[in-house]
Each structure stands twice: as C-alpha cells, then as structure tokens.
N, C-alpha and C positions, 0 to 999 in steps of 0.2 A: 642445458640439456636439449630442450626442444620447444618449438612453438607449434601447437596443433589447432585445428578448427573444432568448433563445438559439435560439428557433425561426426567427428571421430572420437568424441569423448568417451562414449560407452566402450569402444574397443580399447582405448587407453587405460581406462579403469580396470577392465578385465585383465589386461596384461600386468598392470601394477599390483593387482591382488596376489599375483604369483611372484613377481620380481621385486616388488617394493615400490612405495610411493615417493615422490619428490618431497624434499623438505619444505619448499616454498612454491606456491602457485600464484600466478597473476591471471585474473579473468577480466577481460575488458570488452566493451562494445555495447550492444543493445541491452537495455536494462532488464527486460523480461528474460532474455536468453542468459544473461549473466546470473540472475537470481536462480534460474533453473539449474544451470551448470554448477553453481556454488553449492546448492543443496544436494545434487547428485554426488559431488565430490565429498562433502561432509558425510553423507550416508555411507559412502564407500570406505572412507577412512575410519569411521567409528565401527562399522561392521567388521572391518579387517582386524581390529584390535584383538578380538577374542577374549577380552576381559574388560575390567572397568575403564571407562573413557569419559572425557568431558570436553565440551566445546565452549570456549569463551568468545563472545561475539560483540562487536560494536555495531549498532544499527546503522550509523552513518558517521563518516569522518567529519566532525565539527570542531571539537575541542583540541587545542594543541597538545594537551597532555595525554591524549588517547594513545598515540603511537608509543610513547615511553611506557605507559601503563601496560599496554598489551604485550610489548616486548619483555617487560619484567615478568609477567605471568607466563609467557612462553618459555622463558629461561629458568623458571622455578619448578623444581621437581615436586610432584604431588604424592602424598602418602596414600591417596585413595584412587588415583587414576593412572593406569599404565600408559595411556595415550592422551595427549592434549592437542586440540585443534584450536587455533586462534584465528579469528576472522575480522578483518577491517574492511567494511563496505564503503564504496564510493570514495576511495582514497584519492586525495587531491595532490599527489606528489609526482605525477608522471607527465604533466603538461609543460612543454617548452613555451617560450614567449610567442612562438608562431601559432600556438594552438591553445589560446586562453578563452575561447568562447564560452565554454561551460562554466568555469569559475566566475566569470564576469556576470553571467546570467544568474548564478546563485547569489552573488552579492546584491544584484538588483532585486531579486525576489525577496531576499531578507529585508531589504529597505522597504519594499512595497508592503510587507507584512508588519512594518513598524518595529522590527526586531533589530535595532541599531547595534546591539551587542554582537549578534551573530554577523551582521553585515560588516562591522569593523574588524572582527576576527578574521573573516574570510579575506577581506582586503589586505590586511597586514600580512597574512600568510602568502598571498599572491605576490606582494611586493618583495617579501623575503626570498621567495623562490626565484624571483627575477633579478635579484641583486640590486634592488632599488630602495631608496630611503623615503621616509614620509615627509621630511622637512622641505624638500624641493618639489613635492608632488602637488599638482593641481589637475583639474579635469583635462585641460589642453595637453599637458605633458603626458598624462595617462593615455589619452587617445593616440598620441604619436608613438609612444613606446609600444603599445599593444596593437597598433594599426587597426583600430576599431572605428566603425561608422557611428557617430553620435546619434544619428536619426534612428538607427536600429535599436537604440536603447531609450527612446523617448527623450532625447537630449541628455545632457550630463549634469544638470542641476542637482540631481539626487546624489551623484558622486561627490560633488562639492560639499554637500551636507555630511556625507559619511566621512570624508577626509577631515572636515571641521570637527566632527565628533571625536575622531581619533586624537587630534591635536589638543582639543579641550580636555579630554580625559587623560592626556599625557601617556598615551599608549605607545608601545615600542614595537617596531618591526622585528619579528623573531629572526634569529640567526639563520643563515642559509643552511647551516649544518643541523638545523633543528629537527626536521622530519625525514626528508629524503636521505640525508647522510646517516641518520640514526638507523634507518632501515637497511641501507646499503652496507654499513659496517657490521650490523648484526647478521646479515646474510653471509657476508664474507667469513665471519667467525664461526658461523654454524650454530645449530640449536641442539639441545639434548636429544638423545635417541628417542624416536617415536613422538617427537613434538613437531607440529606442522603449522605453517603460516599460510593463510589464504588472503589475498588482496583482490578486491574488485574495483574497477574504475570505468567511468564513462569515456573520458578523454585520455588519449595516450600519445606521447611523443616517443618514438622508438630511438631517438637520439640521446635520451637521458641516460646517464651512467647507471641509474638504479634499474632501468628496464634491462640494460645489457647484463647487469649482474644477476638479475633474476633468471634471464634466459640462459645464462652460463651455468647457474647452480640449481635451477628449478625448471618449472614447466609453465609456459604461457598458453592460455586458452583464448583463442580469438573468437568472439561472439559478435563481431561487427557485421553490419548489413549495409549493402549498397544503398545510398540515399539519392542517387541521381534521378533525373527525369527521363533518361533514355529508355527505350522499349525493353532492352535487355535488363536494366535495373528493375523496372516495374515487374517484369516477369519473374525475376529472381525473388523479389519480395513476396509475390503471390505464391510461388512454389514453396517458399519457406513456411508461410503461414498455413498452407495446405498440409505440409508435412507435419507441422505441430498439431493441427486439428486432427489429422488421421491418427496420430499417436494417442491423443487424448480419447478419441472415440473408440479406438481399439481396446483401450484399457477398460472401457465400459461395455464392450461387446456390441458396439453400434457402428453404423456406416452413415454417410450423408450423401444424398442424391446430388449429382453435379450441379443441377439448377439451384438447389438449396444452398450449396456452398457459394456459388456465384452471387446469389442474392444477399447472402450474409456478408460477403466481402465488399459488395457495393454499398451495403449499409454501414459497415464499420470501418473499412479501409485497413491499412497496415497498422494495426494497434494490437499487439499480442496480448496485452493485459485485458483489453476490452473483449477481444476474441475469446480468450479463455473463460471470462465470466459469462459470455453469451453461450458458449458450449455447455457450461455447467447447467444453465437454465434449461437448455434444450434437452439435455440428457434427463433431467428430472421430469420435464414436461412429457416426453415421449414414453416414459415408463418402460413397459416390457417390449415395446415395438423396437425392431432391430434397425430401422432406417429412419433418419430424419429427413422429412420432405419439405418442399417449398412452402406448403401451407403452415407447417410448424414455425418456419421463420417469420411468416406474416403474423401468426397468432401470438408469438412470444416476443420477438425482438422489436418489431415495430411498436408494440404496446409498451415496451420497456424504455422507449426514448421519451421519458417524462422530463419535466423541468428539473434542473440540477438539484434543487433542494431535496427532492425525493431520492436522488442518488446519494446525497449526504446522509440522510436518515438510514438508507440501506447499508452504507459503509459503517456507520456507528453500530447498527444492529449486528453486523458481521464481525464487529470488534476489530476492524481494520483501521487502526489509529492513523497510520501514515497517510493512507488515501483520504480518510475523513478530514484530516487537518488540511490537506491540499485543497480539497473541495470547499472547506470553510473559507480559506483565504480567497479562493476564486469568487465565491458568493459575495463576500463582503466587498471585494474590489469591484464587483459588477453592480453594486448598489442595493443588495438585499439588506433589509433592516435586521439588526441583531435579535430583536424580540421576535421577529417572524421566524428566524432560524431556531430560536429557543422553543417556540411553540410547536414547530414541526417535529423536533426531537421529542418533546414532551408527548405529543399525540402518538408518535410511534411507540414510545415506551408503554403508554397506556394500552395500546392495541396488543402489544406482546403480553401485558398482564392479563388482558381479557382472554387471550389464548390459554394462559396458564390456569385461569379459572375454569375454562371449559375442560381442560385435561384432568383437573382435579375433581370434576363433577361425575355424576353417574353416567353422563353421556360420553365422557371422554376416554373410556377404557379401551376403545378400539384404536386409538392413535398410538403408533409406535415411531419413535424417533427415526428419521431418515428413510421412512417408507417411501415407495415410489409414488409418483403423481397419480398413476392409474388406480392404485390401491386407495389413495387418499380420496380421489374423486368418487369412487364407487362405494367405499365403506364408511369413511369419516364424514364426508360432506353432508350426507343425509342426517347424520347425528347432529351436526352443527346447526342445520336448519331447524331441527326439532328443538334444540337447545335455545336458539334465538326466539322461536315462537313462544316457548314456555316463558322466557325472560320478558318478552313484550307483554304477555298476559299478566305477569306478576307486577310489572311496572305500572300497567293500567290500573290494577287493583289497588296498588299502594297510593297512586296519585289521588284516588277518590274523586269527589266532585269539586268543582271549582269554588263552591261556596255560595252563600245566599246572593240572590239577585242575578245569577248568571244563567238561569233557566235550567240548572241541574245537569248541564252537559259535562261529560267526562273530559278531562284534559287528554290531549293526544300524547301517548307515551313517547318518551325520548328514545331515539335509536342510537345514542352514543355508546350504549353497552352491547350493541349487536356486532357479532364477529363478521358475518357474511352479508354485507349490505348489498352486494350484487351476486346473489347465489348462482346466477347463470354463467358467471365467470369465476370458476373456482381456483384458477391457477394463482392469482395474487394472494388468495387466502392460504393456499398451500405454502407459498413463500414465507408468509408470516409465521406459520407453524415451524418451518425450518429455522428461521431466525430466533424464534422463542427458545429453541433448544440450547442457545448460547447462554441462557440466563436461568437462574432459579427464581422462584416466586419472591423469596426474600431479597435477592439481588435487585429485582425490579422495584420492590417497595422502597428499598434504600435509594435507588437511583431517582425515583420520583421525589423523595425528600431532598436529594441533592439538586434536582431541577428547580424545586421551589426556592432553595437557597440561592441558586444562580439568578433566579428572577428577582429576588430581593436585592442582590448585589447590583444587578444591571439598572435597577430603578432608583436605588438610594445611595450608591457610592460613586466615587469618581474614578473607579478602576476602568481601564480600557476594555470595551466589550469583547474584543478579540481574545484578550488574555483570559477573561472569565469563561468564554466558550471553549477555548483550547483546554483549560484545566478540566472543564466539564467532560469534554470528549475523551481526554486521556483517562479520567476516572471511570467512565462507563466502559471504555474498551479494556481497561485493566481489571475490571471486576472479575472474580473467580468464575 
C-alpha cells in the first residue's frame, strides 16, 4: 500500500479512521520514535473499534515460538473482542546479510550478561536467516560471512564460546522458513476481519521479500533518523528533538526558552528517551510557571546526573523493568559489587516506605498524588519538616541515656527515619513522593521481605548474583 514517515503518521491515522486501517503495519527506525508511533497506532486501532477490543503484545522478539504463537492468536476469533491487535516488538526478521550489526550486538550483549541460552538462540536464528549451518561455523568464517570487524566486538573469543555452547547442547539452526516465511505467508493469506498485526524493528533491509510483502499489503512507517556527522544530519537531529520537546511541552501548557533548550541539548545530546525523562522532571519542577528557563535546567538536570546506581534505583521505583535490567547489566559489567546494588535498592524502598508513613500520619493529609511541585513545596514540605522534627524528638526520648558510666549524656538520635535530610532542596523529596505513588504500604513491606531473601541468597547460595538481582527487579516492577 504505502510507506510513510513518522511525521505524517497523525494525518495517516486520521484518514484511516474514516477509510479503514491496514491489516499489517511495520514500524522501523529509532527506538523512541518506534515506540511512540506504535502506541499511537494501537490507540487509534482500539479507539476505532467502537466495541470490545484487545491487544496481544510481545515485549521483545526473543523466543522462536513467539511468531507462531502470535499468528495463531491473530487468526483466532474471540468471543469477547470485536477487534484484535497483535504486536511483535523488535522483530529480527528484516535484516539481510549486509545489515547484521544489530543482531550481532544483541548476541554479544546476551553473552556479556552470561545468558548463554539467549545468546545461542539469537545466533542460531541469525544463521538460519542467512542460510548458514552451525557445523562449519567458527569465528573466522562468521566474520567473513557477515563482513564484521573483530576489533569492534572486543575480538571474537566470545563468539567461539557461544558456538561451542550450541554444539555441546546439540542445538539446531532453525529452518529459514521458520519466522520470516511464516509471517510472509500469513500476510499473503490475510487475517480475519478487524484483526491487525503490528511489527517493530530497529534494523531493516528493504530487499527482503517480507518487507516487500508488507509494503504491498500493508503500511510501513519510517522512524529512522540520520546518524551521520555532517552539519545537515546534526541539524536534522536537533530539529527532531526540538519538535518532540515542543509537542510534550504543549501537552502540559508550557514553553521552553531557547537558551534553556540549547543547554538541555548540550547536556543530553540526541537521546530521545533521556530527553523525555528530563522534560517530565522539568514540567513537575516548574509547577504553574508557563516557561522553563535556563536556571531550571541548571537546578534540575545538572543535579540529576548522579552516579548510575541512583539511575537504577529510580528506574526500579518507576517500575520500568526493561530500563532497570539494562542498567543492572551495565553496573555489573562496570565493576559494581552486587551487594552494593542490593543495598541501594533496599535503601530506596525504605525511603519510599518512610514516605508512606508520613502520608498515613496526621501530618500527611495535605499530600495529593501527582500534585504540582509548587504546591508540594509550599504546602507539603513544611508539614514534612514538622513531621521530621517530631520524629527526631521521639527518637531522642526513646533512646534514653547511654547507661551508667557515660556521664548521663543522651545518645544522638538517628536520622535514618527522616524524610527531608536536606530541607532546603525539596525537589528530590518531591520525586520520592511521586515514586511512592507506584506502591502501596503493603507492597513495600513485602518488597523489603523479598530484599532480605535476596540478601540471604547472595551470601549463602551459589546462584549467580545477576540472576538473583534480575528476579528481584522483575518482582518489584511487577508488584501491583
């Protein structure tokens, strides 16, 4: 049918709401833009149904059985939903042998994370798609076939280990008709009325027959961004991120001073995910003010460039499992000790529980979830300081005297239970309150028990620390 740019997606969706949507969509390119376009498309398809609908989604294309399972669901009529939308994210079926950089990076990443099962699965699928066998494969042959520079991947010793693992486990290269052909044949046959398939991909080779089939029978949405170092490419990226920022700010009724945007771009660069998170912080920080100024950038974003371990605890508190697991892997690979990471998560959960204690107290009735930063600073922050002072006094009274022979001096009360340790800087406290909204008090109590269990496992069992921490993060992020 057509290939459109992500800039024209809104117009396309508006037209399709009247004329009808494509059966299949392929969204490819920059990950943030792909995710945004995918969500806009899902919202439009579901809203257009006018009656019961459902969306079946795979978070990421990893397992070989995913394609078959999703197609089966797509071709199954539902008694309860008039419309079905099936989504396969990060589909690895569009790359030709000349464009294998992303799949190879994923294999290396899985190996670095000690996930040999995933690394081997990704390698076998790559070989299958490229009509190659495992028996005659070794790192040198692999490098020649895919024209890769070994130095760009820290050598190829890791690849030799992955290949050895596949052979030792007697794993088989999947048939080339396994995934791409399954999808291609299914698209040719068509799907039941009001059933739609959405595929997203980072890497794309337009020469593949699957891509041509989707373009013929569906719609392709191009979210790619120029990555070159030419002045024109740099200006294009900056204009794109400015347009995205302007859209986000407009939805909140705000503007950004030109100097503020320049400072923010210099600080973050072309990273749409990081830029989006930064804008959210700035919107909360500025409260009722309509314009974000340069001083706001200095106050919020420069202070937010903390060491990575705090970025991890923030992601866990936001229940962003995918980002948290990526940060965990980076921290472990960079030399952070697993007990240090566990303690950081534990301390964060304790702080959130302290916030819940304040909210449940007589002092906390003024807090309202998602209230603006200005309201928090003027209304709630004084109550927090009063709550902290009262708590310190009680702790001092409970501690009593040190005992005989000490001169009768009182012990200094602990400040571990204080919420605002730096009352002159209320913004981090405000962020803690927002994050605490993601959990109930009972959730946090259960999480602390789970943290204790993880601590015991790490100190007394032979389990790999990364596996223990991954399970812990998934459990926290999956709590109701």
